[in-house]
C-alpha positions in Angstrom: -4.9 21.5 13.1 -1.2 22.9 13.0 1.8 21.0 14.0 1.5 22.5 17.5 -2.1 21.6 18.0 -1.3 19.2 20.8 0.5 22.0 22.9 -2.3 24.5 22.4 -4.9 21.9 23.1 -3.0 21.1 26.4 -2.8 24.7 27.4 -6.5 25.3 26.6 -7.6 22.2 28.6 -5.3 23.0 31.4 -6.1 26.8 31.6 -8.2 26.9 34.7 -6.2 24.4 36.6 -2.9 26.2 35.9 -4.4 29.6 36.8 -5.7 28.3 40.1 -2.4 26.5 40.9 -0.5 29.7 40.2 -2.7 31.8 42.3 -2.5 29.2 45.1 1.3 29.5 45.1 1.4 33.4 44.3 -0.6 34.5 47.3 1.4 32.6 50.0 4.7 33.7 48.5 3.6 37.5 48.7 2.3 37.0 52.2 5.4 35.4 53.5 7.5 38.2 52.3 5.2 40.9 53.8 4.6 39.1 57.2 7.5 39.7 59.6 9.4 37.1 61.5 12.1 37.1 64.2 15.7 36.4 63.6 18.0 34.5 66.1 18.8 37.8 67.8 15.2 38.6 68.4 15.2 41.4 65.7 12.3 41.7 63.2 13.2 40.0 59.8 11.4 39.5 56.4 12.0 36.5 54.2 13.5 37.2 50.8 11.3 36.4 47.7 13.5 33.3 46.9 13.1 32.0 50.4 9.4 32.5 50.3 9.1 30.6 47.0 11.2 27.8 48.4 9.2 27.4 51.6 5.9 27.3 49.5 7.3 24.8 47.1 8.1 22.2 49.7 5.1 23.0 51.8 2.6 22.7 48.7 4.1 19.3 47.8 3.8 18.2 51.4 7.5 17.5 51.6 8.2 19.7 54.7 11.7 20.6 55.3 11.1 22.7 58.4 11.2 26.4 59.3 14.1 28.2 57.7 16.3 30.3 57.9 14.9 30.7 61.5 11.8 29.6 63.5 8.7 31.2 62.2 6.6 33.6 64.1 3.0 32.8 64.8 1.8 35.1 62.0 4.1 33.2 59.5 2.9 29.9 60.7 -0.6 31.0 60.0 0.3 31.9 56.5 2.1 28.4 56.1 -1.2 26.8 57.5 -3.2 28.5 54.9 -0.8 27.6 52.3 -1.2 23.9 53.0 -5.0 24.1 52.7 -4.8 26.2 49.6 -2.1 24.6 47.4 -2.7 20.8 48.2 -6.3 21.0 46.8 -4.9 23.1 43.8 -2.4 20.3 43.2 -5.0 17.6 43.4 -7.2 19.6 41.0 -4.3 20.1 38.6 -3.2 16.5 38.6 -6.7 15.3 38.2 -7.1 17.5 35.2 -3.8 16.1 33.7 -5.1 12.5 34.1 -8.3 13.3 32.6 -6.6 15.0 29.6 -4.5 12.1 29.0 -7.7 10.1 28.6 -9.2 12.7 26.3 -9.5 11.2 22.8 -9.1 14.5 21.0 -5.9 15.2 23.0 -4.5 11.7 22.2 -5.5 12.0 18.6 -3.6 15.4 18.4 -0.5 13.7 19.8 -0.7 10.8 17.5 -1.3 13.2 14.5 1.8 15.2 15.5 3.9 12.2 15.8 2.5 10.9 12.3 3.4 14.3 10.8 7.0 14.3 12.0 7.5 10.8 10.8 6.1 11.6 7.3 8.1 15.0 7.2 11.3 13.0 8.0 11.0 10.6 5.1 14.0 11.0 3.0 13.0 8.7 0.3 10.2 8.9 -2.3 6.9 7.4 -0.7 3.4 6.2 -1.5 0.3 6.9 0.4 -2.0 3.8 0.9 -5.5 4.7 2.0 -7.1 1.6 3.4 -5.3 -1.3 5.1 -7.7 -3.8 3.5 -6.4 -7.3 2.4 -5.6 -5.7 -1.0 -3.7 -2.9 0.9 -1.7 -5.5 2.9 -0.7 -7.5 -0.2 0.4 -4.4 -2.0 2.4 -3.2 1.0 4.2 -6.6 1.1 5.2 -6.4 -2.5 6.4 -2.8 -2.3 8.3 -3.4 1.0 10.3 -6.3 -0.7 11.3 -4.1 -3.6 12.2 -1.2 -1.2 11.9 1.4 -4.0 9.3 3.5 -2.0 8.5 4.2 1.6 4.8 3.6 2.5 2.4 5.9 4.5 -1.0 4.2 5.6 -4.2 5.8 6.5 -7.2 3.9 7.7 -10.2 4.8 9.9 -10.3 1.4 11.6 -8.0 1.4 14.6 -7.9 -2.3 14.8 -6.5 -2.4 11.3 -3.8 0.2 12.1 -2.8 -1.8 15.2 -2.6 -5.0 13.0 -0.4 -3.0 10.7 2.0 -1.9 13.5 2.1 -5.6 14.8 3.6 -6.7 11.5 6.9 -4.8 12.3 7.7 -3.8 8.8 11.2 -2.6 8.0 11.7 0.1 7.4 8.8 1.2 9.6 5.6 2.5 8.0 4.0 5.7 9.3 0.2 5.1 10.0 -2.5 7.0 11.4 -6.2 6.1 12.5 -8.1 8.9 10.5 -10.5 9.6 7.7 -8.5 9.6 4.5 -11.1 11.7 2.8 -10.5 14.7 5.0 -8.3 17.4 3.5 -6.2 18.0 6.7 -5.5 14.2 7.0 -4.2 14.0 3.4 -2.1 17.1 4.0 -0.6 15.5 7.1 0.1 12.4 5.2 2.4 14.4 2.8 0.2 14.4 -0.2 1.7 17.8 -1.2 5.3 16.7 -0.7 7.3 16.4 -4.0 8.6 13.1 -2.5 5.0 11.7 -2.6 4.7 10.0 -5.9 1.5 7.9 -5.7 -1.6 7.8 -3.7 -3.5 4.5 -3.8 -7.1 4.1 -2.4 -8.3 0.6 -2.0 -11.6 1.0 -0.1 -14.5 -1.1 -1.1 -16.7 2.1 -1.0 -16.5 3.8 -4.4 -17.8 7.2 -3.1 -15.0 7.2 -0.5 -12.4 6.4 -3.2 -13.9 9.2 -5.2 -13.7 11.7 -2.5 -10.1 10.8 -1.7 -9.1 11.1 -5.4 -10.8 14.4 -5.8 -9.1 16.0 -2.8 -5.7 14.4 -3.7 -5.9 15.8 -7.2 -6.7 19.4 -6.0 -4.0 19.2 -3.5 -1.3 17.9 -5.9 -1.7 18.1 -9.6 1.3 16.0 -10.3 0.5 13.1 -8.1 -0.2 9.7 -9.6 -3.5 8.5 -8.3 -4.6 4.8 -8.2 -8.2 4.1 -7.2 -10.3 1.0 -7.0 -13.7 0.8 -8.6 -16.5 -1.7 -8.4 -19.4 0.0 -10.1 -20.1 0.7 -13.6 -20.0 4.5 -13.6 -17.3 4.5 -10.8 -14.5 4.0 -13.2 -15.8 6.8 -15.5 -16.2 9.2 -12.7 -12.7 8.5 -11.3 -11.1 9.0 -14.8 -13.0 12.2 -15.3 -11.5 13.8 -12.1 -7.9 12.9 -13.1 -7.3 9.4 -11.7 -4.3 7.9 -13.5 -5.3 4.2 -13.1 -8.6 2.7 -12.2 -8.5 -0.7 -10.8 -11.7 -2.3 -12.2 -11.6 -5.8 -10.7 -14.7 -7.1 -12.6 -13.3 -6.0 -15.9 -9.9 -7.6 -15.1 -11.6 -10.9 -14.3 -13.7 -10.7 -17.5 -10.4 -10.0 -19.3 -9.0 -13.2 -17.9 -11.9 -15.3 -18.9 -11.9 -13.7 -22.3 -8.1 -14.5 -22.8 -8.6 -18.1 -21.5 -11.4 -18.6 -24.0 -9.2 -17.3 -26.9 -6.0 -19.1 -26.0 -4.6 -20.8 -22.8 -1.2 -19.3 -23.8 -2.5 -15.8 -23.7 -4.3 -16.4 -20.4 -1.0 -17.9 -19.0 1.1 -14.8 -20.0 -1.6 -12.7 -18.4 -1.7 -14.8 -15.2 2.1 -14.6 -15.0 2.0 -10.9 -15.4 -0.3 -10.8 -12.4 1.6 -13.0 -10.1 1.4 -16.6 -11.5 3.8 -18.9 -13.5 4.3 -19.8 -17.1 3.1 -23.5 -16.8 0.1 -24.1 -18.9 -2.1 -26.5 -16.9 -5.3 -28.2 -17.6 -7.3 -25.6 -15.8 -6.0 -22.9 -18.2 -8.0 -24.4 -21.0 -11.6 -23.3 -20.6 -14.4 -25.6 -22.0 -16.5 -24.3 -24.8 -19.9 -25.9 -24.0 -22.8 -24.5 -22.1 -22.0 -22.3 -19.2 -24.0 -21.4 -16.0 -23.3 -18.1 -14.5 -24.6 -17.7 -10.9 -24.2 -13.9 -10.1 -25.9 -10.7 -10.1 -25.2 -6.8 -10.7 -22.3 -5.5 -12.6 -20.2 -8.6 -12.2 -22.7 -10.8 -13.8 -23.3 -8.4 -16.6 -19.6 -8.1 -17.3 -19.2 -12.0 -17.5 -22.3 -12.1 -19.7 -20.8 -9.5 -22.1 -17.7 -11.6 -22.3 -19.4 -14.9 -23.0 -21.5 -13.1 -25.7 -18.4 -11.8 -27.4 -17.0 -15.2 -27.5 -20.3 -16.7 -28.6 -20.6 -19.1 -25.6 -24.1 -20.5 -24.8 -25.0 -20.0 -21.2 -27.8 -19.7 -18.6 -27.7 -16.7 -16.4 -29.1 -17.1 -12.7 -29.5 -14.0 -10.6 -28.9 -16.1 -7.4 -29.4 -13.3 -4.8 -32.8 -12.3 -6.6 -34.4 -15.7 -7.4 -33.2 -17.9 -4.4 -31.8 -17.0 -1.0 -28.8 -18.5 0.7 -30.9 -21.0 2.6 -32.0 -22.6 -0.6 -28.9 -22.0 -2.8 -28.1 -25.8 -2.6 -31.5 -26.6 -3.9 -30.7 -29.3 -6.6 -34.0 -29.0 -8.5 -33.1 -25.3 -9.2 -29.9 -26.3 -10.7 -31.3 -29.2 -12.6 -33.8 -26.7 -14.2 -30.9 -24.7 -15.3 -29.3 -27.5 -17.0 -26.5 -28.4 -14.8 -26.2 -31.9 -16.2 -25.4 -30.7 -19.6 -23.4 -27.7 -18.7 -19.6 -27.8 -19.0 -18.7 -24.8 -16.7 -20.3 -23.1 -13.9 -19.3 -19.6 -12.6 -20.1 -18.9 -9.0 -19.8 -15.1 -8.8 -22.0 -13.7 -6.0 -20.6 -11.2 -3.4 -21.1 -13.9 -0.6 -18.5 -16.7 -0.3 -20.8 -18.9 1.6 -23.2 -18.8 -1.3 -20.4 -19.5 -3.8 -19.4 -22.4 -1.8 -22.8 -23.8 -1.7 -23.2 -23.4 -5.4 -19.9 -25.3 -6.3 -20.7 -28.0 -3.9 -24.2 -28.6 -5.2 -22.9 -28.3 -8.8 -20.2 -30.9 -8.3 -22.7 -33.3 -6.5 -24.8 -33.2 -9.7 -22.1 -33.0 -12.3 -18.8 -34.1 -10.9 -16.8 -33.2 -14.2 -18.1 -29.7 -14.4 -15.4 -26.9 -14.7 -15.8 -24.5 -11.8 -14.8 -20.9 -11.6 -15.3 -19.0 -8.3 -15.2 -15.4 -7.2 -13.5 -15.2 -3.9 -14.5 -12.2 -1.8 -12.6 -12.8 1.3 -8.9 -14.4 1.4 -9.7 -16.4 4.5 -12.0 -18.7 2.3 -9.3 -19.9 -0.1 -8.6 -23.2 1.7 -12.3 -24.1 1.5 -12.5 -23.4 -2.2 -9.4 -25.4 -2.8 -10.9 -28.4 -0.8 -13.8 -28.3 -3.4 -11.2 -28.8 -6.1 -12.2 -25.5 -7.9 -10.5 -25.1 -11.1 -10.2 -21.4 -11.1 -10.3 -19.0 -8.2 -10.5 -15.2 -8.7 -9.5 -13.5 -5.5 -10.7 -9.9 -5.6 -8.2 -8.4 -3.2 -5.2 -10.2 -4.7 -6.3 -9.0 -8.2 -6.6 -5.4 -7.0 -3.2 -5.4 -5.1 -1.3 -7.0 -8.2 -2.8 -4.6 -10.6 -2.0 -1.6 -8.4 1.5 -3.0 -7.9 2.1 -3.4 -11.7 1.1 0.2 -12.3 3.5 1.4 -9.8 6.4 -0.8 -10.3 5.9 -2.3 -13.8 3.7 -0.1 -15.8 5.0 -1.6 -19.1 3.3 -4.8 -18.4 0.1 -3.2 -19.5 1.7 -2.3 -22.9 3.0 -5.9 -23.2 -0.4 -7.5 -22.5 -2.1 -5.1 -25.0 0.5 -6.0 -27.6 0.3 -9.8 -27.4 -3.4 -9.9 -27.1 -3.6 -9.5 -31.0 -1.2 -12.4 -31.5 -2.6 -15.8 -33.1 -2.3 -18.9 -31.1 0.9 -20.0 -32.7 2.7 -16.8 -32.0 1.4 -16.8 -28.3 2.9 -20.3 -27.9 6.1 -19.4 -29.4 6.3 -16.2 -27.0 5.7 -18.3 -24.1 8.0 -21.1 -25.1 10.8 -18.4 -25.9 10.5 -17.1 -22.3 10.3 -20.7 -20.6 13.1 -22.1 -22.7 15.6 -19.1 -22.1 14.7 -18.5 -18.5 12.2 -20.9 -16.6 8.5 -21.3 -15.9 8.4 -18.6 -13.1 10.8 -15.8 -14.2 11.1 -12.6 -12.2 9.5 -9.7 -13.9 11.0 -6.2 -13.6 11.6 -2.9 -15.2 14.8 -1.0 -15.6 15.7 2.4 -17.0 19.0 3.2 -18.7 20.4 6.1 -16.8 23.2 7.1 -14.6 21.4 5.8 -11.5 20.6 2.3 -12.6 23.2 1.6 -15.6 25.9 4.0 -15.0 28.5 2.6 -17.4 26.0 1.8 -20.2 24.6 5.3 -19.9 28.0 6.9 -20.4 28.9 4.3 -23.2 25.9 5.1 -25.3 27.2 8.7 -25.7 29.8 7.6 -28.1 29.3 4.0 -28.9 26.2 2.2 -30.1 25.1 -0.9 -28.2 22.5 -3.5 -29.0 20.5 -5.7 -26.9 22.1 -8.8 -28.3 25.6 -7.6 -27.2 24.5 -7.4 -23.5 22.5 -10.6 -23.3 23.9 -13.2 -25.9 27.1 -14.7 -24.9 28.4 -11.5 -23.3 31.6 -13.1 -21.8 32.4 -15.1 -25.0 32.1 -18.3 -22.9 29.2 -19.8 -24.9 26.6 -18.8 -22.2 23.7 -16.5 -22.7 22.2 -14.6 -19.9 18.8 -15.9 -18.8 17.2 -12.6 -19.9 14.3 -12.0 -22.2 13.3 -8.4 -23.0 9.6 -8.2 -23.3 9.3 -4.6 -24.2 11.2 -1.4 -24.6 9.6 2.1 -24.0 11.4 5.1 -25.7 10.8 8.7 -25.2 7.6 7.6 -22.9 5.6 7.3 -26.2 7.0 4.5 -28.4 6.7 0.9 -27.2 8.6 -1.8 -28.9 7.1 -5.2 -28.2 9.6 -8.0 -27.9 12.6 -6.1 -29.5 15.0 -8.2 -31.3 18.8 -8.6 -30.5 19.7 -5.9 -33.1 17.8 -3.2 -31.4 20.1 -0.3 -30.6 19.7 1.1 -27.1 19.3 4.8 -26.2 20.0 6.6 -22.9 16.6 6.9 -21.2 15.1 3.7 -22.5 12.8 1.7 -20.2 13.3 -2.1 -20.5 10.8 -4.8 -19.3 12.7 -8.0 -18.3 11.8 -11.6 -17.7 14.9 -13.1 -15.9 16.5 -15.0 -13.0 18.2 -13.4 -10.0 21.9 -14.7 -11.1 21.5 -13.4 -14.6 20.0 -10.1 -13.4 23.1 -9.6 -11.0 25.5 -10.3 -13.9 23.6 -7.9 -16.1 23.8 -5.2 -13.6 27.6 -5.9 -13.2 27.9 -5.4 -17.0 26.0 -2.2 -17.3 27.4 -0.5 -14.2 31.0 -1.1 -14.7 33.0 0.4 -17.5 35.8 -2.1 -18.0 33.4 -4.9 -17.9 31.0 -3.4 -20.4 34.0 -2.6 -22.7 35.0 -6.3 -22.8 31.4 -7.3 -23.4 31.1 -5.0 -26.4 34.5 -5.3 -27.9 35.6 -8.8 -26.8 38.8 -7.7 -25.3 39.9 -5.8 -22.3 40.7 -2.0 -22.6 44.2 -1.1 -21.6 44.4 0.6 -18.4 46.9 3.4 -18.1 49.3 3.2 -14.9 51.7 5.8 -13.8 55.3 5.1 -14.1 57.3 6.1 -11.0 
């Protein structure tokens, strides 16, 4: 469809009514100009074309102003009589066609699509296309909207979900359309070819649909960053092969968390913080090392088994959906045979939250001290799992949203986690303590780039004066107070990643920095790096002389 599709659709649907309506008006107008009347002096007279149109107009609409400019002759009255019986039905037919057209789904869709195109076309800021207003999509939109770095465009085939999105009243408003995101025309209408479109994120539970959207998006825009969700073993490989920049593999992420928790609670805690948690190491962050019972099936179950094998954990694997059904998932004998009394941990990882609830309830009734890990498929069930005092809850949609958000807004977090994953327990503990001691247990996490747009003064300063990290953060105002900032990583030339750079690291224009900080310290830091005289004092310990004109 073109941008004028609604106009052409209107003309095509209304072609017959408009033709009939025009004919019903044209014939009486011509007849009134031909049929003679009699003027006030009794002489023959003909109506002008304008007078004839005027008379037909008020006659056809049943207004009836009277006979002008003089009383009609009987032949003229016969024409007016015929006009009434010709034009009134024509108008009724035309009005009925318009009412029917306004109820036509294709016409309404064309109007909505044109409005959607216009909103997307008028976006002046860089934007992200999100395919699928799922729970994960909503969480991602909430975080991106708070940052206000990108505008959002949403596509979903479910009308109720789009209505729910519109009822949220996001500011700035989010252009959204009820459409199939895998259709090429829909992707074009959403602005996928625009240079302002920086990312497309597809978060549907259907891997094939995510694959279709990714393929079409890559063909339409080779420079676009594509983020896609995958839940099957070969899905991630297929997505990577067609050029998807980041695959959200939720099962692998959960397995990585369990792997990190088995290695070190500090490593798990740092990963948990990167993905939305805090830096407080609690009792539930320390996984037991005894026997595990894994209740799952499919790829998730296999992924967990591989993780436990790698860490040499003894476990019993129960394919719940295959060996027992939901109605007997609380069968105590079944779990007793699996060794629930001797087990130290149970993982309820089926794709049905009701079964997972039943598994945990049964396990806790037999072994009250057992450590419980749950896969949560629907966000609504969280309160029920919390009521059962589950030790660890892995919410699939939340994990998907945070992983996508990190890739969009804080891609260096992946480099940070990869770097610290090889640390020993002592170094991990020291890293965590360094952050919590200097900042707090729930520091903000963000990335900043040294350039003229974000650090104007520092960018200009680096052209002639070397500046180190320590000069900007440690006692910058010479008042004995450091900024509550820990630089977790530095990316240089988009290739070299420096993990936990020390205070002597010399900064370059274009460097990307990953911070852990608080808002007050971040505001002070922004003041320093964006104001020349402020930065000069921080670097040199004295104010630069300002030149004034002598009058």
